[in-house]
Each structure stands twice: as C-alpha cells, then as structure tokens.
VONUVO-917449 format. One record per residue: residue number from 1; x, y, z of N, C-alpha, C, O in turn. Coordinates in nm, 2 decimals. Layout:
<sites>
SITE  pos     n_X     n_Y     n_Z    ca_X    ca_Y    ca_Z     c_X     c_Y     c_Z     o_X     o_Y     o_Z
SITE  NUM       X       Y       Z       X       Y       Z       X       Y       Z       X       Y       Z
...
</sites>
This chain:
<sites>
SITE  pos     n_X     n_Y     n_Z    ca_X    ca_Y    ca_Z     c_X     c_Y     c_Z     o_X     o_Y     o_Z
SITE    1   -1.89   -0.03    2.69   -1.83   -0.01    2.56   -1.77    0.13    2.55   -1.83    0.23    2.59
SITE    2   -1.65    0.14    2.49   -1.58    0.27    2.48   -1.58    0.30    2.33   -1.53    0.23    2.25
SITE    3   -1.63    0.42    2.30   -1.63    0.47    2.16   -1.50    0.54    2.14   -1.45    0.61    2.22
SITE    4   -1.44    0.52    2.02   -1.31    0.58    1.98   -1.33    0.65    1.85   -1.39    0.61    1.75
SITE    5   -1.28    0.77    1.84   -1.26    0.85    1.72   -1.12    0.90    1.72   -1.07    0.97    1.81
SITE    6   -1.05    0.88    1.61   -0.91    0.93    1.60   -0.87    0.94    1.45   -0.93    0.89    1.36
SITE    7   -0.76    1.01    1.43   -0.69    1.02    1.30   -0.55    0.97    1.32   -0.48    1.00    1.42
SITE    8   -0.52    0.88    1.23   -0.39    0.81    1.24   -0.34    0.76    1.11   -0.41    0.77    1.01
SITE    9   -0.22    0.70    1.12   -0.16    0.64    1.00   -0.17    0.48    1.01   -0.13    0.43    1.11
SITE   10   -0.22    0.42    0.90   -0.23    0.27    0.90   -0.09    0.21    0.90    0.00    0.26    0.83
SITE   11   -0.08    0.11    0.98    0.05    0.04    0.99    0.04   -0.10    0.92   -0.04   -0.12    0.83
SITE   12    0.12   -0.19    0.97    0.13   -0.32    0.91    0.02   -0.42    0.95   -0.05   -0.39    1.05
SITE   13    0.00   -0.52    0.87   -0.09   -0.63    0.91   -0.03   -0.71    1.02    0.08   -0.75    1.02
SITE   14   -0.11   -0.74    1.12   -0.07   -0.83    1.23   -0.11   -0.97    1.21   -0.04   -1.06    1.24
SITE   15   -0.23   -0.99    1.15   -0.28   -1.12    1.10   -0.38   -1.09    0.99   -0.39   -0.97    0.96
SITE   16   -0.44   -1.19    0.93   -0.52   -1.16    0.81   -0.64   -1.06    0.83   -0.70   -1.01    0.74
SITE   17   -0.68   -1.04    0.96   -0.79   -0.95    0.99   -0.76   -0.83    1.07   -0.84   -0.74    1.08
SITE   18   -0.63   -0.81    1.11   -0.60   -0.71    1.21   -0.47   -0.63    1.16   -0.38   -0.70    1.10
SITE   19   -0.47   -0.50    1.17   -0.35   -0.42    1.15   -0.33   -0.32    1.26   -0.41   -0.31    1.35
SITE   20   -0.23   -0.24    1.24   -0.21   -0.14    1.34   -0.24    0.00    1.29   -0.25    0.02    1.17
SITE   21   -0.27    0.09    1.38   -0.29    0.23    1.35   -0.20    0.31    1.44   -0.20    0.28    1.57
SITE   22   -0.12    0.40    1.39   -0.03    0.49    1.47   -0.10    0.62    1.49   -0.13    0.69    1.39
SITE   23   -0.12    0.67    1.61   -0.18    0.79    1.64   -0.08    0.88    1.72   -0.02    0.84    1.81
SITE   24   -0.06    1.00    1.67    0.03    1.10    1.74   -0.05    1.19    1.83   -0.16    1.23    1.80
SITE   25    0.01    1.21    1.95   -0.05    1.30    2.05    0.06    1.39    2.10    0.18    1.35    2.11
SITE   26    0.02    1.51    2.15    0.13    1.59    2.21    0.14    1.56    2.35    0.05    1.51    2.42
SITE   27    0.26    1.60    2.41    0.28    1.58    2.55    0.22    1.69    2.63    0.18    1.79    2.57
SITE   28    0.20    1.67    2.76    0.14    1.78    2.84    0.22    1.91    2.83    0.15    2.02    2.84
SITE   29    0.35    1.91    2.80    0.42    2.03    2.79    0.39    2.09    2.65    0.41    2.21    2.63
SITE   30    0.34    2.01    2.56    0.30    2.07    2.43    0.42    2.09    2.33    0.40    2.16    2.23
SITE   31    0.53    2.04    2.36    0.65    2.07    2.27    0.70    1.95    2.19    0.79    1.97    2.12
SITE   32    0.63    1.84    2.20    0.67    1.72    2.12    0.56    1.63    2.11    0.46    1.64    2.18
SITE   33    0.57    1.54    2.01    0.46    1.44    1.99    0.51    1.30    2.03    0.62    1.26    2.01
SITE   34    0.41    1.22    2.08    0.44    1.08    2.11    0.35    1.00    2.02    0.23    1.03    1.99
SITE   35    0.40    0.89    1.97    0.32    0.80    1.88    0.27    0.68    1.97    0.35    0.61    2.03
SITE   36    0.14    0.66    1.96    0.07    0.55    2.02    0.03    0.45    1.91   -0.02    0.49    1.81
SITE   37    0.05    0.32    1.93    0.01    0.22    1.83   -0.10    0.14    1.89   -0.09    0.08    2.00
SITE   38   -0.21    0.12    1.81   -0.32    0.04    1.85   -0.35   -0.07    1.74   -0.31   -0.05    1.63
SITE   39   -0.41   -0.18    1.79   -0.46   -0.28    1.69   -0.60   -0.24    1.65   -0.68   -0.18    1.73
SITE   40   -0.63   -0.26    1.52   -0.76   -0.22    1.46   -0.81   -0.33    1.37   -0.73   -0.39    1.29
SITE   41   -0.94   -0.36    1.37   -1.00   -0.45    1.27   -1.14   -0.41    1.24   -1.20   -0.33    1.32
SITE   42   -1.19   -0.46    1.13   -1.33   -0.43    1.09   -1.42   -0.51    1.17   -1.39   -0.62    1.22
SITE   43   -1.54   -0.46    1.19   -1.64   -0.54    1.27   -1.69   -0.66    1.19   -1.74   -0.76    1.25
SITE   44   -1.68   -0.66    1.06   -1.73   -0.77    0.97   -1.63   -0.89    0.97   -1.67   -1.00    0.93
SITE   45   -1.51   -0.86    1.00   -1.40   -0.96    0.99   -1.39   -1.03    0.85   -1.40   -1.15    0.85
SITE   46   -1.38   -0.95    0.75   -1.37   -1.00    0.61   -1.23   -0.99    0.56   -1.18   -0.88    0.56
SITE   47   -1.17   -1.10    0.52   -1.04   -1.09    0.46   -1.05   -1.02    0.33   -1.15   -1.04    0.26
SITE   48   -0.95   -0.95    0.29   -0.94   -0.88    0.16   -1.03   -0.76    0.15   -1.06   -0.72    0.04
SITE   49   -1.08   -0.70    0.26   -1.17   -0.59    0.26   -1.09   -0.46    0.21   -0.97   -0.46    0.21
SITE   50   -1.16   -0.36    0.18   -1.10   -0.23    0.15   -1.01   -0.18    0.25   -0.90   -0.13    0.22
SITE   51   -1.05   -0.19    0.38   -0.97   -0.14    0.49   -0.83   -0.22    0.49   -0.73   -0.15    0.51
SITE   52   -0.83   -0.35    0.47   -0.71   -0.42    0.47   -0.63   -0.40    0.35   -0.51   -0.43    0.35
SITE   53   -0.69   -0.36    0.24   -0.61   -0.34    0.11   -0.55   -0.20    0.11   -0.46   -0.18    0.02
SITE   54   -0.58   -0.11    0.19   -0.52    0.02    0.19   -0.37    0.01    0.23   -0.33   -0.07    0.31
SITE   55   -0.28    0.08    0.16   -0.14    0.07    0.19   -0.10    0.12    0.33   -0.16    0.22    0.38
SITE   56    0.00    0.07    0.39    0.06    0.12    0.51    0.10    0.26    0.49    0.16    0.29    0.38
SITE   57    0.08    0.35    0.58    0.12    0.49    0.57    0.00    0.58    0.53    0.01    0.70    0.52
SITE   58   -0.11    0.51    0.50   -0.23    0.59    0.46   -0.29    0.66    0.58   -0.31    0.60    0.69
SITE   59   -0.31    0.79    0.57   -0.37    0.87    0.68   -0.52    0.85    0.68   -0.58    0.87    0.57
SITE   60   -0.58    0.81    0.79   -0.72    0.78    0.79   -0.79    0.84    0.92   -0.72    0.86    1.02
SITE   61   -0.92    0.87    0.91   -1.00    0.90    1.02   -1.08    0.77    1.05   -1.14    0.71    0.96
SITE   62   -1.09    0.73    1.18   -1.16    0.61    1.22   -1.26    0.64    1.33   -1.23    0.73    1.42
SITE   63   -1.37    0.57    1.33   -1.46    0.57    1.44   -1.49    0.42    1.47   -1.52    0.35    1.38
SITE   64   -1.49    0.39    1.60   -1.52    0.25    1.63   -1.54    0.24    1.78   -1.57    0.33    1.85
SITE   65   -1.52    0.11    1.83   -1.54    0.09    1.97   -1.42    0.00    2.02   -1.36   -0.07    1.94
SITE   66   -1.39    0.01    2.14   -1.27   -0.07    2.20   -1.33   -0.20    2.25   -1.43   -0.20    2.33
SITE   67   -1.26   -0.31    2.22   -1.29   -0.44    2.27   -1.16   -0.51    2.31   -1.06   -0.46    2.27
SITE   68   -1.17   -0.62    2.38   -1.06   -0.69    2.42   -1.06   -0.83    2.34   -1.15   -0.90    2.35
SITE   69   -0.95   -0.85    2.27   -0.93   -0.98    2.20   -0.85   -1.07    2.29   -0.75   -1.02    2.36
SITE   70   -0.89   -1.19    2.31   -0.82   -1.29    2.40   -0.68   -1.31    2.37   -0.60   -1.34    2.46
SITE   71   -0.64   -1.30    2.24   -0.50   -1.33    2.20   -0.41   -1.20    2.20   -0.29   -1.21    2.24
SITE   72   -0.46   -1.09    2.15   -0.38   -0.97    2.14   -0.41   -0.86    2.23   -0.33   -0.76    2.24
SITE   73   -0.52   -0.86    2.31   -0.55   -0.76    2.40   -0.65   -0.66    2.34   -0.73   -0.69    2.26
SITE   74   -0.64   -0.53    2.38   -0.73   -0.42    2.34   -0.72   -0.40    2.19   -0.61   -0.40    2.13
SITE   75   -0.83   -0.39    2.12   -0.84   -0.37    1.98   -0.95   -0.28    1.95   -1.06   -0.28    2.01
SITE   76   -0.93   -0.19    1.85   -1.04   -0.10    1.80   -1.12   -0.17    1.69   -1.06   -0.22    1.60
SITE   77   -1.25   -0.19    1.71   -1.33   -0.25    1.61   -1.39   -0.14    1.53   -1.47   -0.05    1.57
SITE   78   -1.35   -0.14    1.40   -1.38   -0.03    1.31   -1.52   -0.03    1.27   -1.57   -0.13    1.22
SITE   79   -1.59    0.09    1.28   -1.72    0.10    1.23   -1.73    0.20    1.12   -1.82    0.19    1.03
SITE   80   -1.64    0.30    1.11   -1.64    0.39    1.00   -1.49    0.43    0.97   -1.41    0.45    1.06
SITE   81   -1.46    0.43    0.84   -1.33    0.46    0.79   -1.33    0.57    0.69   -1.41    0.56    0.59
SITE   82   -1.25    0.67    0.70   -1.24    0.78    0.60   -1.09    0.80    0.56   -1.02    0.85    0.64
SITE   83   -1.05    0.75    0.44   -0.91    0.78    0.40   -0.89    0.93    0.38   -0.97    1.00    0.32
SITE   84   -0.78    0.98    0.44   -0.75    1.12    0.43   -0.63    1.15    0.34   -0.60    1.27    0.31
SITE   85   -0.57    1.04    0.29   -0.45    1.05    0.20   -0.50    1.02    0.06   -0.57    0.91    0.05
SITE   86   -0.47    1.10   -0.03   -0.50    1.06   -0.17   -0.39    0.98   -0.23   -0.27    1.02   -0.22
SITE   87   -0.43    0.87   -0.29   -0.33    0.78   -0.36   -0.39    0.72   -0.48   -0.51    0.70   -0.49
SITE   88   -0.30    0.70   -0.58   -0.35    0.64   -0.70   -0.25    0.53   -0.75   -0.13    0.55   -0.72
SITE   89   -0.30    0.43   -0.81   -0.21    0.33   -0.87   -0.18    0.37   -1.01   -0.27    0.40   -1.09
SITE   90   -0.05    0.38   -1.04   -0.01    0.43   -1.18    0.02    0.31   -1.26    0.05    0.33   -1.38
</sites>
C-alpha cells in the first residue's frame, strides 16, 4: 500500500464516485510547474458525499492510499480531506 499526501485542485467528475485532482509540481530545474492529474474517490463510495459536492476548482489537502481500479487504473482512495479554499453560496 502506498500512502499519499498532497495539495491540489479538484477537477471534474469522471463517474458518480470518482473525480480528478490536479497537483502542481516544479521541474528539476525549478523554473516552471507541471500539472499532474490523478483520479480520486472516497473509501466509503457514497454518491452525493461532501467530497463529491465540492465545486471544481476547490483547493484541497488530501491524505489517502493508492489503489488500482480495474477500469480506470491508479486511483487515490481518500481517507482525509481538508478544503483550503473558502467558498460560500450566495
């Protein structure tokens, strides 16, 4: 099992239980950033959860583990989520 901790921006839903997270990292030269995109889902697999209801573009801190889904490949299984972007519905 591989443990994952990262900060990234939530992306679009891929299916009712899975969405993407975009994580920026710097290049070895340190002069630019590269965006990596990962699939992420909750360990409980509940449709309509708080994690799935957050809007795309929300900055979050996540902790989880890496697993392999037979259909989509590597996926982060979310164990802890901390929204870092403040947003309000007006």
